[in-house]
BADO-328383 format. One line per field, with one value per residue (C-alpha): residue in three letters; chain; x, y negated, z negated. Coordinates in steps of 0.5 Angstrom, whole numbers, plus 500, padded with zeros to 3 digits. Layout:
N
baro ala ...;
roba A ...;
X X ...;
Y Y ...;
Z Z ...;
REM end
This chain:
152
baro met leu asn lys leu ser asp phe leu ser thr ile ile ala pro ala asn ala asp gly arg pro glu his thr leu gln leu thr thr ala val leu leu ile glu val met gln ser asp ala glu ser thr asp glu glu gln ala thr ile leu lys ile leu lys glu arg phe gln leu pro asp ala glu val ala gln leu ser glu leu gly his arg thr ala lys ala ala asn asp leu his gln phe thr ser leu ile asn arg glu leu asp leu pro glu lys val arg ile ile glu tyr met trp gln val ala tyr ala asp arg gln ile ser ala his glu asn his leu met arg arg met ala asp leu leu his ile ser his gly asp tyr val ala ala lys met arg ala lys pro ala asp leu lys;
roba A A A A A A A A A A A A A A A A A A A A A A A A A A A A A A A A A A A A A A A A A A A A A A A A A A A A A A A A A A A A A A A A A A A A A A A A A A A A A A A A A A A A A A A A A A A A A A A A A A A A A A A A A A A A A A A A A A A A A A A A A A A A A A A A A A A A A A A A A A A A A A A A A A A A A A A A;
X 960 956 954 952 947 945 944 939 935 934 931 925 924 918 914 914 906 900 904 911 914 917 914 917 925 921 918 925 929 924 924 932 932 928 932 938 935 934 941 944 945 948 941 936 929 923 919 924 922 915 914 918 913 907 910 911 904 900 904 904 898 901 899 904 908 909 912 916 919 920 923 928 931 931 935 940 940 942 947 950 949 956 952 946 947 943 937 937 938 932 927 930 928 921 917 917 917 911 913 920 917 914 919 923 917 917 924 923 918 922 927 923 920 924 923 930 934 941 946 947 940 940 946 943 936 940 944 938 935 940 941 933 933 928 929 930 922 920 925 923 916 916 920 914 909 913 914 910 905 907 915 913;
Y 350 351 358 356 351 357 361 355 354 362 362 356 359 361 365 362 359 361 357 361 355 355 351 349 349 344 339 340 337 331 330 330 325 320 321 320 313 311 312 309 302 300 299 305 302 304 302 306 312 310 310 318 321 317 320 326 327 325 328 335 335 337 336 330 336 339 332 331 338 337 330 333 339 334 329 335 338 332 330 338 336 335 333 331 337 341 339 335 342 345 340 340 348 347 341 338 331 327 330 329 321 322 323 317 313 315 314 307 306 308 303 297 300 294 289 289 293 294 295 302 303 301 306 311 310 310 315 320 319 320 327 328 327 321 316 309 307 312 309 302 304 308 302 298 302 303 295 292 287 281 282 283;
Z 380 386 384 377 381 386 380 376 383 384 377 379 386 387 392 398 399 403 410 408 404 398 394 388 391 396 391 387 393 394 387 387 394 390 384 389 391 384 382 389 385 379 375 374 372 369 375 379 374 374 382 382 377 381 387 385 381 387 392 389 385 379 371 367 364 370 373 367 367 375 374 368 372 379 374 372 380 382 377 379 387 390 396 399 404 401 400 408 411 407 409 416 416 412 414 421 423 419 413 413 415 409 405 407 406 398 398 400 395 390 392 392 386 383 389 391 396 394 400 396 397 404 405 403 406 413 411 409 416 420 416 417 424 423 429 428 429 425 419 420 420 414 411 412 410 404 402 398 401 397 399 407;
REM end
């Protein structure tokens, strides 16, 4: 199973961008983490999926067709993954702290998309912050920035 996923990922990895980072792999990794938040509670909603698509489009400046492909690939990759370590280790290796905090903020936006935070979403978010070496202060600040104004 891991070999299939590894082969699959290697077919989509593009050359590194100008700053030496494997951009397509980072895009896929971000998509997978957002999808994990959506799937962490009992119900995945249309609002959560729409939020994921919006984040991917804005963050990576992709056309709608590429966002749809990235989302589909993200769903398949998330389903095939046994754990989150392969994704968080790539992020830790390739991104600096402000970029990692931004991913946590995006994940909170997905969690808030259905207007409620489940215990499973809360647990996943705390675990992700730990895996990405995000301080509690940065974690809380990202959560507050992502929280819709009418829920504050």
